[in-house]
TIFI-581229 format. One record per residue (C-alpha): x negated, y, z negated; residue in one letter. Coordinates in Angstrom, 1 decimal, decimal comma, m for minus. Layout:
N
X:Y:Z:A
...
This chain:
603
m133,1:m71,4:25,9:M
m134,4:m68,4:26,5:N
m137,8:m70,1:25,5:R
m137,6:m73,2:28,6:L
m139,9:m74,0:30,5:S
m138,8:m75,0:33,9:F
m140,6:m77,4:35,4:S
m139,3:m80,6:35,9:F
m140,4:m82,9:32,8:S
m139,0:m79,9:30,5:S
m136,1:m79,7:31,9:L
m135,4:m83,8:32,1:R
m136,8:m83,6:28,3:S
m133,5:m80,9:27,4:A
m131,1:m82,8:29,5:Y
m131,9:m86,2:28,0:A
m131,8:m84,1:24,8:S
m127,9:m82,6:25,5:G
m128,7:m79,3:27,0:V
m125,9:m79,3:29,9:R
m126,6:m77,7:33,6:V
m124,0:m75,4:32,6:E
m126,3:m73,8:30,1:D
m129,5:m73,6:32,1:V
m127,9:m71,8:35,3:M
m126,5:m69,3:32,9:S
m130,4:m68,7:31,8:E
m131,6:m68,7:35,6:A
m129,0:m65,9:36,2:L
m129,8:m63,9:32,9:R
m134,0:m64,4:34,0:R
m133,1:m63,5:37,6:I
m131,1:m60,3:36,7:A
m133,7:m59,5:34,0:A
m136,8:m59,9:35,9:Y
m138,8:m56,4:36,5:G
m139,6:m56,9:40,1:D
m136,4:m56,4:42,6:P
m137,6:m57,1:45,8:A
m137,9:m60,8:44,9:V
m134,5:m61,5:45,9:W
m132,2:m60,8:49,3:I
m129,0:m62,5:48,1:A
m128,3:m64,0:44,6:R
m125,8:m66,4:43,2:A
m123,2:m64,7:40,8:T
m121,6:m67,6:37,9:A
m118,8:m67,7:40,5:E
m121,0:m69,4:42,3:D
m123,0:m71,7:41,0:V
m120,9:m73,1:37,9:M
m118,4:m75,2:39,7:P
m121,6:m77,0:40,8:R
m123,0:m77,2:37,3:A
m119,9:m79,1:35,7:R
m119,8:m81,4:38,1:E
m123,2:m82,5:37,5:L
m122,3:m81,7:33,4:D
m119,5:m84,7:34,3:A
m121,3:m87,0:35,6:M
m121,9:m90,3:33,8:T
m125,4:m91,0:33,0:R
m125,8:m94,2:36,1:D
m124,3:m90,3:38,5:E
m127,2:m88,3:37,3:R
m130,1:m91,2:37,5:V
m128,9:m91,6:41,4:R
m129,6:m87,4:41,4:L
m133,8:m87,3:41,2:P
m133,4:m83,6:41,1:L
m130,3:m83,2:38,7:F
m130,4:m79,6:37,8:G
m133,2:m78,4:39,1:M
m132,8:m74,5:39,8:P
m134,3:m73,3:43,3:F
m134,5:m70,2:45,6:A
m134,6:m70,8:49,6:V
m136,6:m68,2:51,3:K
m134,5:m66,1:53,4:D
m135,0:m67,1:57,4:N
m134,0:m70,9:56,0:I
m129,9:m70,9:56,2:D
m128,1:m71,7:53,0:C
m124,6:m72,1:52,8:E
m122,5:m68,8:51,2:G
m125,5:m66,4:51,8:F
m126,5:m64,8:55,2:P
m129,6:m65,4:57,1:T
m131,3:m61,9:57,4:T
m135,2:m63,4:57,9:A
m135,7:m60,3:56,1:A
m133,9:m57,8:58,9:C
m130,7:m56,8:57,4:P
m129,5:m55,6:61,5:A
m130,2:m59,7:62,7:F
m128,8:m61,3:60,2:A
m125,4:m63,7:60,0:R
m123,6:m66,2:58,4:T
m124,4:m69,9:59,0:P
m121,6:m72,0:58,4:K
m123,8:m74,8:56,9:E
m127,1:m75,4:55,0:S
m129,9:m75,8:57,1:A
m130,6:m79,8:56,9:E
m133,2:m79,4:54,6:V
m131,4:m77,6:51,9:V
m128,5:m80,2:52,2:K
m131,1:m82,7:51,8:R
m132,2:m81,5:48,1:L
m128,7:m80,0:47,1:A
m127,9:m83,4:47,9:G
m130,5:m84,9:45,1:A
m129,1:m83,1:42,1:G
m130,9:m79,5:42,6:A
m128,8:m76,3:43,1:V
m129,6:m73,1:45,2:P
m129,7:m69,8:43,0:L
m129,8:m67,7:46,3:G
m132,5:m66,6:49,3:K
m135,8:m64,8:48,3:T
m137,8:m62,2:50,2:N
m140,5:m63,0:52,5:L
m142,7:m60,6:55,6:D
m140,2:m60,0:58,6:Q
m140,1:m62,6:60,3:F
m142,1:m64,3:58,5:A
m144,7:m62,3:60,6:T
m148,0:m61,6:57,6:G
m149,7:m63,3:54,5:L
m149,0:m60,0:52,8:V
m145,2:m60,3:51,2:G
m144,9:m56,3:51,9:T
m143,3:m56,5:55,5:R
m139,8:m55,7:54,2:S
m136,9:m53,6:54,2:P
m136,2:m54,7:50,8:Y
m139,5:m54,6:49,6:G
m142,8:m55,7:48,6:A
m142,8:m58,4:45,7:P
m145,9:m58,4:43,3:R
m148,1:m61,4:41,8:S
m146,5:m62,0:39,2:V
m150,6:m61,2:37,2:F
m150,6:m57,6:38,2:N
m148,1:m55,4:40,1:A
m150,7:m53,4:41,4:H
m151,3:m56,2:43,6:Y
m149,3:m58,6:47,4:I
m147,7:m61,5:46,4:S
m148,8:m62,9:49,3:G
m146,5:m63,4:52,7:G
m144,8:m64,4:53,9:S
m143,0:m67,0:51,7:S
m143,2:m63,8:49,1:S
m140,2:m64,2:47,1:G
m140,1:m67,7:46,9:S
m143,6:m68,1:45,3:A
m143,2:m65,5:42,9:V
m139,5:m66,7:41,8:A
m140,9:m70,7:40,8:V
m144,1:m68,2:39,4:A
m141,4:m66,3:37,5:A
m140,2:m68,9:35,7:G
m137,1:m68,0:37,4:L
m136,6:m71,4:39,2:V
m137,9:m74,6:39,3:S
m139,0:m75,0:42,4:F
m138,8:m73,4:45,9:A
m138,4:m73,1:49,7:L
m140,8:m71,4:51,7:G
m141,9:m72,0:55,4:T
m145,6:m72,2:57,2:D
m146,7:m71,0:59,9:T
m150,4:m69,7:59,9:A
m150,3:m69,8:55,8:G
m147,4:m68,5:54,7:S
m146,5:m71,5:52,1:G
m150,3:m71,5:50,4:R
m151,7:m68,1:50,1:V
m148,5:m66,9:47,9:P
m149,2:m70,1:46,0:A
m152,5:m68,8:45,9:A
m152,0:m65,0:44,2:F
m149,1:m66,0:41,6:N
m151,8:m69,7:40,7:N
m148,7:m71,9:42,2:I
m148,6:m75,1:43,8:V
m148,2:m74,8:47,7:G
m147,2:m78,0:49,6:L
m147,3:m77,1:53,3:K
m146,9:m81,1:54,9:P
m147,6:m82,6:58,1:T
m145,5:m80,7:60,9:R
m142,4:m82,2:61,3:G
m141,4:m84,2:58,0:L
m139,2:m81,2:56,5:L
m136,2:m80,9:59,2:S
m136,5:m77,3:60,6:T
m133,4:m76,9:61,9:R
m131,4:m74,6:60,5:G
m134,7:m72,3:59,9:V
m135,5:m69,4:62,1:V
m138,5:m69,9:64,1:P
m141,3:m68,4:64,3:A
m143,4:m70,0:66,5:C
m141,2:m73,3:67,0:R
m143,7:m75,8:67,4:S
m145,7:m74,9:64,8:L
m143,5:m74,4:61,8:D
m143,3:m75,9:58,9:C
m141,0:m75,6:55,7:V
m143,1:m75,6:52,6:S
m142,2:m76,7:49,3:I
m143,7:m73,7:45,6:F
m143,8:m75,6:42,9:A
m145,5:m75,6:39,3:L
m147,2:m78,9:39,7:T
m148,2:m81,1:42,0:T
m145,9:m83,5:40,7:E
m143,0:m81,3:41,0:D
m144,3:m80,5:44,4:A
m144,2:m84,1:45,4:A
m141,1:m85,4:44,3:E
m139,2:m82,5:45,8:V
m141,4:m83,1:49,0:F
m140,2:m87,0:48,9:H
m136,4:m86,0:48,4:Q
m136,6:m83,7:51,7:A
m139,2:m85,3:53,9:A
m136,0:m87,5:55,9:V
m136,3:m87,7:59,4:F
m133,8:m85,5:61,3:D
m132,8:m86,9:64,8:A
m131,1:m83,2:65,7:E
m134,2:m81,8:64,9:D
m136,7:m82,0:68,3:P
m139,8:m81,6:66,2:Y
m138,9:m84,0:63,3:A
m141,1:m86,7:63,3:R
m141,1:m89,8:60,8:S
m143,4:m90,4:58,2:R
m146,3:m92,6:58,8:M
m147,5:m95,3:56,0:P
m150,1:m92,9:53,8:D
m151,5:m94,6:50,6:E
m153,5:m92,5:48,0:P
m157,0:m92,9:47,0:L
m157,3:m96,0:44,7:I
m157,2:m93,7:41,1:A
m159,7:m92,1:40,1:G
m161,9:m93,3:42,8:A
m165,0:m91,9:44,6:P
m163,9:m89,7:47,2:F
m166,1:m87,3:49,8:I
m164,9:m84,0:50,7:F
m165,9:m81,6:52,9:A
m166,9:m78,1:52,6:V
m168,2:m74,9:54,9:P
m171,6:m74,5:54,8:R
m172,5:m71,4:53,4:A
m173,5:m69,3:56,0:A
m169,9:m70,4:56,8:D
m167,4:m68,9:54,0:L
m166,8:m65,4:53,7:V
m165,3:m63,6:51,1:F
m165,7:m60,0:51,7:F
m167,3:m58,9:49,3:G
m165,0:m60,8:46,1:D
m167,5:m62,0:44,1:G
m165,2:m63,3:41,9:E
m163,6:m65,9:44,2:A
m167,4:m66,8:45,7:E
m167,8:m68,0:42,1:R
m165,1:m69,7:41,4:L
m164,4:m71,0:44,7:F
m168,6:m72,5:43,7:G
m166,9:m73,7:40,1:E
m164,5:m75,4:41,8:A
m166,4:m77,2:43,7:V
m168,6:m78,4:40,8:K
m165,0:m79,4:39,4:R
m164,3:m81,8:42,1:L
m167,9:m83,6:42,2:E
m167,5:m83,9:38,6:N
m163,9:m85,8:38,8:M
m166,1:m87,9:40,9:G
m166,2:m86,3:44,5:G
m169,1:m86,2:46,6:R
m169,9:m82,7:49,3:A
m170,2:m83,0:52,5:R
m171,7:m79,5:54,1:M
m170,3:m78,9:57,5:I
m170,3:m76,8:60,6:D
m166,7:m75,3:59,9:F
m166,9:m73,4:63,7:A
m163,8:m75,8:64,4:P
m161,7:m75,4:62,3:F
m162,6:m71,3:61,9:R
m162,4:m70,9:66,5:D
m158,9:m73,1:66,7:A
m157,7:m69,9:63,6:A
m158,7:m67,6:66,4:A
m156,6:m69,3:68,5:L
m152,8:m68,6:66,5:L
m153,2:m64,9:66,6:Y
m155,6:m63,7:69,1:E
m154,6:m66,6:71,8:G
m151,5:m67,1:72,6:P
m149,7:m68,8:70,5:W
m148,7:m65,7:70,2:V
m145,8:m65,5:72,7:A
m144,2:m68,3:71,0:E
m142,7:m65,8:68,6:R
m141,9:m63,2:71,1:M
m139,7:m66,4:72,7:A
m138,0:m66,5:69,4:A
m137,0:m63,7:68,8:V
m138,5:m61,2:71,4:G
m135,3:m60,2:73,2:R
m133,5:m59,0:69,4:F
m136,4:m56,8:69,0:I
m136,2:m55,5:72,4:E
m132,9:m54,6:71,8:T
m133,1:m52,9:68,4:R
m137,4:m52,0:68,1:P
m136,1:m49,0:65,4:A
m134,5:m52,6:63,2:D
m137,6:m53,7:62,9:V
m140,5:m52,8:60,7:D
m143,3:m51,6:62,8:P
m146,1:m53,8:62,6:T
m144,4:m56,7:62,9:V
m142,8:m55,6:65,9:R
m146,1:m54,8:67,4:E
m147,3:m58,1:67,3:I
m144,2:m60,7:68,3:I
m143,6:m57,7:70,7:L
m147,3:m58,3:71,9:G
m147,0:m61,7:73,5:G
m144,6:m60,5:76,6:K
m148,2:m59,6:77,9:T
m149,6:m63,8:77,6:R
m149,7:m64,9:80,8:L
m149,1:m68,9:81,9:A
m152,7:m69,4:82,8:T
m153,7:m68,3:79,5:E
m151,0:m71,4:77,0:V
m153,0:m73,8:79,4:F
m156,5:m72,3:78,9:E
m156,4:m72,5:75,0:A
m154,5:m75,8:75,1:M
m157,6:m77,5:76,8:D
m159,2:m75,4:74,1:R
m157,8:m76,3:71,1:L
m157,9:m80,1:72,7:Q
m161,4:m79,7:72,2:V
m162,2:m78,4:69,2:L
m159,2:m80,6:67,7:S
m161,8:m83,8:68,7:R
m164,2:m82,4:66,9:K
m162,1:m82,0:64,1:V
m161,1:m85,8:64,3:R
m164,7:m86,5:64,1:A
m165,4:m85,0:60,9:I
m163,0:m86,4:59,3:F
m163,8:m89,5:60,6:A
m166,6:m89,3:57,9:G
m164,6:m87,5:55,0:I
m161,4:m88,3:53,3:D
m160,3:m84,1:53,2:L
m160,9:m81,4:53,3:L
m161,5:m78,3:50,3:V
m161,7:m74,6:51,1:V
m160,5:m71,3:49,6:P
m157,2:m70,4:50,1:T
m157,7:m67,2:50,6:A
m161,1:m65,2:50,9:P
m159,8:m62,2:48,2:S
m156,4:m60,7:47,0:I
m155,6:m57,0:47,8:Y
m153,9:m54,4:46,1:K
m150,3:m53,0:47,6:V
m151,9:m49,1:48,7:A
m154,7:m51,3:50,1:E
m152,5:m53,5:52,7:I
m150,7:m50,2:53,7:A
m153,9:m48,3:55,0:A
m155,2:m51,3:56,7:E
m152,2:m54,1:57,4:P
m153,8:m56,0:60,1:V
m157,4:m56,0:60,0:K
m156,4:m57,9:56,0:L
m153,7:m59,5:57,0:N
m155,7:m61,4:59,2:S
m159,1:m61,8:57,0:R
m156,4:m63,8:54,4:L
m155,5:m66,5:56,7:G
m159,3:m66,9:56,9:T
m159,0:m70,1:55,6:Y
m155,1:m71,1:57,0:T
m154,5:m70,4:60,4:N
m156,3:m73,8:61,7:F
m153,8:m75,9:59,8:M
m151,0:m75,9:61,6:N
m152,4:m76,3:65,7:L
m154,9:m78,8:64,2:L
m152,0:m80,9:62,8:D
m153,1:m81,1:59,2:L
m151,6:m81,6:56,1:A
m152,0:m79,7:53,0:G
m151,5:m78,4:49,5:I
m152,8:m75,2:47,7:A
m153,7:m75,6:43,8:V
m154,9:m73,4:41,3:P
m158,1:m73,3:40,5:A
m158,8:m70,3:37,8:G
m158,7:m66,6:36,7:I
m161,6:m64,2:37,5:G
m163,0:m62,0:35,1:S
m160,2:m59,1:36,2:G
m157,2:m61,5:35,1:G
m156,6:m62,6:38,5:L
m155,6:m66,2:39,8:P
m157,8:m67,4:42,3:F
m156,6:m71,1:44,3:G
m158,1:m73,4:47,1:I
m156,8:m75,5:49,8:T
m157,3:m79,4:50,0:L
m156,0:m80,5:53,3:A
m156,5:m83,9:55,8:A
m155,2:m85,0:58,9:P
m150,8:m85,5:59,2:A
m149,3:m87,9:57,4:F
m152,0:m88,0:54,1:S
m149,4:m86,2:51,4:E
m150,6:m89,2:49,0:A
m154,0:m88,7:49,3:R
m153,9:m85,0:49,3:L
m151,1:m84,9:46,0:V
m153,3:m87,8:44,0:E
m157,0:m85,5:44,2:I
m155,2:m82,4:43,5:A
m153,2:m84,6:40,4:Q
m156,7:m85,0:39,4:R
m157,6:m82,1:40,3:F
m155,5:m80,3:37,8:E
m155,8:m82,7:35,1:K
m159,9:m81,7:35,5:A
m158,9:m78,1:35,4:L
m156,5:m78,7:32,0:G
m153,1:m78,5:33,6:I
m151,2:m81,1:32,3:A
m148,4:m83,0:34,2:P
m145,3:m80,8:33,9:G
m146,7:m77,6:32,5:A
m145,6:m74,4:33,3:P
m148,8:m72,6:34,7:Q
m148,1:m68,5:33,9:P
m144,9:m67,5:34,8:A
m141,9:m66,0:33,4:S
m141,9:m62,3:33,8:D
m145,7:m62,9:33,5:A
m146,4:m58,7:33,9:R
m149,1:m57,4:32,0:D
m146,8:m55,1:30,3:E
m144,8:m57,6:28,7:G
m147,5:m60,9:28,0:F
m151,1:m60,9:25,8:I
m153,7:m63,2:26,5:E
m154,6:m64,8:23,8:L
m157,6:m67,5:23,4:A
m156,9:m70,4:21,4:V
m160,2:m72,9:20,0:V
m158,9:m75,6:17,4:G
m155,5:m77,1:16,6:A
m153,3:m74,6:19,3:H
m155,1:m76,1:22,0:M
m152,7:m78,3:24,3:S
m151,6:m82,1:23,1:G
m152,9:m80,9:19,7:L
m151,3:m79,8:16,2:P
m150,2:m76,9:16,2:L
m149,8:m75,9:20,0:N
m145,7:m75,7:19,4:H
m146,8:m73,2:18,1:E
m147,7:m71,4:21,5:L
m144,6:m73,1:23,1:T
m142,2:m72,5:20,9:T
m142,2:m68,9:21,4:R
m142,7:m69,0:25,3:G
m145,8:m69,7:25,8:G
m147,7:m70,2:28,6:M
m151,3:m72,4:30,3:F
m154,0:m70,4:31,7:V
m156,7:m72,6:32,1:E
m159,0:m74,6:30,1:R
m162,7:m72,9:30,6:T
m165,6:m71,8:27,8:K
m166,7:m68,4:25,7:T
m170,1:m67,0:26,9:A
m172,9:m68,8:25,5:P
m173,3:m66,8:22,3:V
m170,7:m68,4:19,8:Y
m171,1:m70,5:16,8:K
m168,7:m72,8:15,9:L
m167,5:m74,8:12,2:Y
m165,6:m77,1:10,9:A
m163,7:m74,8:7,5:L
m163,2:m76,6:4,7:A
m160,4:m77,6:3,5:G
m157,2:m79,4:5,2:G
m155,0:m80,7:6,9:P
m154,5:m79,2:9,0:P
m158,0:m79,3:10,4:F
m159,1:m75,8:11,3:R
m162,3:m74,3:13,7:P
m164,3:m71,4:13,0:G
m165,7:m69,0:15,8:L
m168,3:m66,7:14,8:V
m170,5:m64,6:17,6:R
m174,0:m64,8:16,2:G
m177,8:m65,8:17,6:E
m179,0:m68,7:19,1:N
m174,9:m69,8:19,8:G
m173,6:m71,4:22,8:A
m170,4:m71,7:25,6:A
m167,4:m73,1:23,7:I
m164,8:m74,4:24,9:E
m161,7:m72,5:24,5:V
m157,4:m72,6:25,9:E
m156,0:m69,7:27,3:V
m152,7:m69,4:27,0:W
m150,2:m66,0:27,5:R
m148,0:m65,1:25,5:L
m144,8:m63,2:25,7:P
m145,4:m59,7:23,7:R
m141,9:m59,9:21,8:A
m143,5:m62,7:20,0:E
m146,9:m62,3:19,4:A
m146,0:m60,4:15,9:G
m144,7:m63,3:14,8:G
m146,9:m65,4:16,1:F
m150,0:m63,9:15,0:L
m148,3:m62,4:11,1:A
m148,6:m66,5:10,9:G
m152,2:m66,5:11,2:V
m154,3:m67,5:8,1:P
m156,8:m65,8:6,4:Q
m160,1:m66,2:7,2:P
m159,0:m66,6:11,0:L
m158,1:m63,4:12,9:C
m157,8:m62,2:16,2:I
m160,7:m60,1:18,1:G
m161,7:m60,0:21,0:T
m163,8:m63,1:22,7:L
m166,3:m62,8:25,6:D
m165,2:m65,9:28,3:L
m168,0:m67,6:30,5:A
m166,8:m66,0:34,0:N
m167,8:m62,2:31,5:G
m163,3:m62,0:31,0:R
m162,8:m60,3:27,8:K
m159,4:m61,6:26,0:V
m157,8:m61,7:22,5:K
m159,0:m64,9:20,4:G
m159,0:m66,5:17,1:F
m162,6:m66,0:15,1:L
m163,2:m66,2:11,6:C
m163,8:m63,8:9,4:E
m167,5:m64,7:7,9:E
m165,9:m65,4:3,9:I
m164,4:m68,7:5,6:G
m167,9:m69,7:6,5:L
m167,7:m71,0:2,4:S
m168,8:m74,5:2,4:G
m168,1:m75,0:6,6:A
m170,2:m77,4:8,5:R
m171,6:m75,9:11,6:E
m170,4:m78,2:15,0:I
m171,8:m75,9:18,1:T
m173,4:m79,0:19,6:G
m170,0:m80,6:19,9:F
m169,2:m78,1:22,2:G
m165,9:m77,6:21,1:G
m162,8:m78,4:18,8:W
m161,8:m81,9:20,5:R
m164,9:m83,4:21,2:A
m165,7:m82,9:17,4:Y
m162,2:m84,6:16,5:M
m162,6:m86,9:18,5:A
m166,3:m88,2:16,9:Q
m164,6:m87,4:13,8:K
m162,1:m89,6:14,3:A
m164,8:m92,1:15,4:E
m167,3:m91,6:12,2:G
m169,6:m89,9:14,3:V
m171,6:m87,3:10,8:P
m170,9:m83,6:12,2:A
m174,5:m82,9:11,5:R
m175,4:m85,2:14,2:A
m173,8:m82,8:16,6:A
m175,6:m79,8:15,3:S
m179,3:m80,7:14,8:D
């Protein structure tokens, strides 16, 4: 159980094999208690809270289970969303209240068979994209504890990325459901405004607020969306789903990208490089890039905090802050109370300006299928945010703040790991009610990146001290015969990439199993590898099973990063055939099965 992924496909397989919901919930509670970042949760469920529902689910017949699409999926709820049995604090203890019932969206998901395990941390009153503005602490990126998790839905994103729950609810007004997804290498779906009920959610900007979804894969996020997107007649901002057809599977598509002059990364060369690679990957999928003037999006984004919409935050919680100023984070207090100075004339002027910008954006989307932008231009350390809390927070909203004002839907997806070991993500966006189209393209992008449907991304206690990254070049890659030696030890897929162009690949003599040998040498090439993250506690057993002439050394990846990985001792090349020209073990094995001589690829 301690090696079980909480992705939907993994849990469904486990339940089909006889694993009990009670066992899964016990494991989830164990992981939550053991996780090394106490700032993730504000309130956690106990076994006494969870097990009665788990036993109810276990007692169901097969037919009853089939009628619950999210049967036995543990999930977390951002603590500005009501969940029965837990106080709602919005990360402000003095504001805390105990709801009589769950928010409508939580009811929907629990009714579909999912089990809530607690309330997660956030930037106070959902004001911030950093995840550090909370008296309950600052959750950290699962990749490096020195870096922020992103906000405001900080705890929800970390809970999913760390393998503590299958999915989590966040909220998204200015990017809070997307930035934390990027900083933790998971999926963040921000649906069309009004499709997920906000009844029972502490408002930030009520007219713009969205409930968002964090999951390990696009497929999982889409399933949660389909269960939650039910019209709520008691929510004055609710909207009914409109017909939305995805693109024909594999069909070409046109995507807009900001012109080079409009792209800013604030000196983060790795983010700039990874975004360029993501654009190329989309083109290789059949997409056609169209460079656009990003000014209408940028100008709309400026209206959110530089314009009068901050007054809507004042309308939501300003009275409480005025009466209890000492109980509120100073940065949050300053931002929200700044709304007091806005004039009604400014509001109408901004509304008129937004209409002009919206018309320009509609014209852009008339000729494209979607917009592609970096989810965030860079990631910062907790200490850097502490030194410049407003300036750096503002930077993080560069590619997110416009989306709800312009009535767009968006999905943030992983797009690679930088040379410093930190994740990078992109966001796909399109006009309201385009979720099916965005999900379809996002799934194709996941496949192109090498993320198999249902496969977890870096998860479960994924901190540097608890894991090692390992590059595999042969039968240990996903879907190949020895991959189980990683997955049964809790190994988690990170990315499919290539080495630096300084290696030669050989098919070693003997087998089965047939094995490749990777050797550094002159006139080498870039060879396909997969990077996996393996718990240190399991690494010893795995490494003990590596047979001579294979060994573990340091590999140089194409992006400049160094990781441990499989190499071959020189003695192993006796009787081996060079297959460098195939570019990787998969391509060699595929052509070998078709009877193509190995020498054809190395001539």
